Every structure is written in structure tokens, then in C-alpha cells.
N, C-alpha and C positions, 0 to 999 in steps of 0.2 A: 385489311388490316392487320400488323404482323403483331408478335407475341409481346416486342419490349413495349409497343404503343397499347396494347390491352393492360398491361402490367401498372404503369401508370394511373387505369382506373381503380387499384386493386387497393384495400384496406387489408393489409396481411395481417391475419387476425390469430391472436391463440387468446380462449379466453375458458380453457378447463381448468378445473377446481386444482387438480394435482400440478397446474404448471409450475414448475421451478425457475431461477435466475436463470440458469444456463440455456433452458430452453425459450426463454424470454429473450435472451442475448445472441438465440442463433434467429430467433425471427426479425430483432433488431438488424444484425449484420447483412442479412438477405435483403430486407426492406431498403438500406443503402443502396446493397449490391445490384439489387435488381429494378431500384429507381421507382417504388409503388409508391404511391399518394400517402399511404400512411401506414403506421404500425398499430394494431388495436389490442390493446392490452389490459390486463386487471388492474383497477385502481391502485394498488397496493404496491406495484411497481411503477408507476407513474415517474416520482420523484428521482430512482436509482436510471430510468429508462432515459429522461431528457438530458441527466447529465451524462449518462456512457454515449447518446448519439450526437449530443454539440451543436445541436441545431442541423445535423445532418438528413433528419428525416421525421416529419410531423408525428407526435403522438397520440394517440385515439385513445380516448378510455371509455368504461360504460357506466350509465348509472341507475340506478333502480332496478339493476339486471341481476337474474332474467325475468323476476315476475312482473314487474311493474308496480306493486302494490304497496310499497314505502309510503310515507307519507310525503306531503309536498316539500314540508320543511327538512324534512332528513335529505329529500331529491335535490335539494337548492344547494343544504349544507355540501353533498359529496359532490356538486359541482364545483362550487367555489375549491373546495379544499385541492380537485384533479388539478385546477387550473394553477391554483397556488403553488403546485407542484411540478409544472410544467408541461399540463395537457393543452394542446393547441384545437385539440378535434373532443365533442360529447357526443354520445352517442346515448339518448335516456331512452327506457321502458314508459309508454303510456300505462294509466291507471285501466287495463281492460274491462274490469267490472263496473269500472264507473262510467266505460263509454257504454255499457251493455245496459247500464239504469240510464239511458240518456239524460246524465248529465251534463252536457256539453259545455256549457257553460264554464264546470269546475275543469273538465278536459282542457278546454283551451287555457284557463287562467294557469293552471299548473304549467304548462307550455311557456308561457308567457315567462312565467318566473324562470323558469331555470334559461330560457334565453338572454333575460334580463344578467343570470350569474354569468353568464356566458361571454357578455360582452362582445366584443368583435371576434369569439373562438367563434367558429362554427360546431353548427348543435344540428344532429341528424337524430328522428321521431320515430323508434322504432315501434310500429302499431299491430307487428305479429297477426299477421294475414290469416295465415291457416286456424287463428280462431274466432275470425270474423267473417261476417254474412258478408255479401256484396253490397250492400245498402251502408253498412259501418264501415266496410273501405273507401266508399265513396264519401261519406260525410269526414271519414279523419283526412284527407284532402284537401277539404272544406275548412277543417279545423286548424291544421298543420298550417295552413295557407294565410288563416287569418290571425294567428298567433304571432307570427312572424319567424318560423326555423327556415334552417337555410336548406335542408333535406326532409324527406320523408322516408324511410326506411323497411321493408318488407318484412323481416324476421330477426329473431333471437338467434338459431340456430339449435336453440336449447328445447322445441315445443315440439309439438305432432307433424312438422312439417316445415319446409324452406321457401326458397322465394320460387315463383311459376312466370313464365314468361307471359302468363294471362295477367299476373298481379300487377306485372312492372305495366304493361299495356294499359292496365286500367289506371292506374296510378299515373301514370304519366299525362293521361286524358284527362285527369279532372282535377290535379293540384294546378295551384298556382303558377304564372310564367317564372316566379321568383325564387318557387320553390324546386329543389332538385329532388332526382330520386336515387335511392342506392339499394339495391339488391343483394341481399345477404342468405347463407344459407342453404348450403346443398351444391355447389357450383363447385361442379368436378372436373370441368375440361375448356380447354380454350374455344372450341367450339360453340358451347354454351356460353361462356360467356362474350363473345362476338354476337350474338342473339340479344344478351341482355341489353349491350350498348348500343346495338340497332333499333331496339324497341323504345331508348331512352333513359336508359340506367346512367349515370353518371360517375358511378361507384358502385363498387363489387367488394364486399365482403368476406373473404376465402383466403387458408391458406395453401390450397392443394396447387394451385396456378403456379407458384412458384419453388411447389415441389416438385411438378412435372418439369418446369425448368432446369433443375437441378439433375434431374434424371437424365436431362434430353442431350444427345450429340450434337445437335442442330439449334441450339439454344435462343441464336438471333435470328433463325431461320422464319419466315411467313408459313401460313399454314392453311 
């Protein structure tokens, strides 16, 4: 797999609290140049970004981010607002405390409501694997599948750890056939990216791969 093919799986991401419009614009320009799957940016920049890219790049944003403990009503409102502003993909964070309280029906109901708010737009569900037990990860694979989301996603990148090969392998084995896997957090090399894809990740959340390409003299070459 060459680097250009890997980049087609990448949600080119900038979600830092200090992100400026000039930095977001660079993410968008690079996403278009390198044909990434999307640009994943803060909700406050969605409208401006959607107008800027003029349909040349899908705009993704995050909901209930990064802690996930907003009320369901707030998450649904955030989702509807983002889509009205031009987002075509939504990455939501689950309520982790609710999961640990074993309120599985409530976790599923929240995802269902957000998916309903998404309509035909893509919904990815961030479960923050670094904070979960293996049993909780498997349970979330079941819940995300039942709730009808499009993706299950490993991490926000803002907690104690990011994506691991083991978690992607586990998720791919336990999630339903209609649900895809996104690995995010700490993906820093094309070798790691290729391994995540081999294990079953359809999307990768990272900004580092594009940075590598921009600093590479052989940007189109294999590796």
C-alpha cells in the first residue's frame, strides 16, 4: 500500500483548544491536496470550513467532546447544528460513566438519537478505549451495532492513551458487519497506519501523516 492510498483513509484532524482559523485553513488545504477522507475540526469552524472547501472535502466535527458527559439533548442539538452548518460526518463521545453504571439501554438510546439527528450523514461513536475494560469494549461493539451507527472509534486523543493494534483487532472481531472501525490518537507513522488498516480500520484520525508527506521528498512513493 502506498502513502497516497493510506491517506484516503485519514480524517485529517485538528481539535486543539487553541486552533485558529489560519491553522484550520491549512488543515483544509492539505486535506484537499492529499485527498484525505475528511477534515475533522472543532464545531465552531464547521460553517466557515464548509463554505471554504466548496464541496471539495468532507467536513467532520466532534460532539460531546472530549469527555462525553453532556446530556443527550445537548449532544443532539450539537449534531443538528453541525449538520445545518455543513458537516457531513459526526464523531460523538459516549457517556463513559453511563456505560460503567451498566446503563446499556441509555447508552444505546443516546447513540440512536444522535444517529437520527444525523440522517444520512456518517456517525462515528468514540468509546475512549483507554478508559474501558475489555468486557466494556466488547459491550460497546454490541451497543454501537444495535444503535445503527456507521463507525466505532477508539479514542478522542485527549485522554490517557490513543489507538492500539489490540483494540482495533478486538473491535473488528466483535462489531457488526455493517459497522466500520476508526482508529485515532497517537498514529504517528505510515507503518503503523498500514497495520491499523490491515487489522480492519477503515478510517484513521491523525494529522501526523500529512505532516510527514509535506516533509517528504518522495511523497508519492511506496514505503
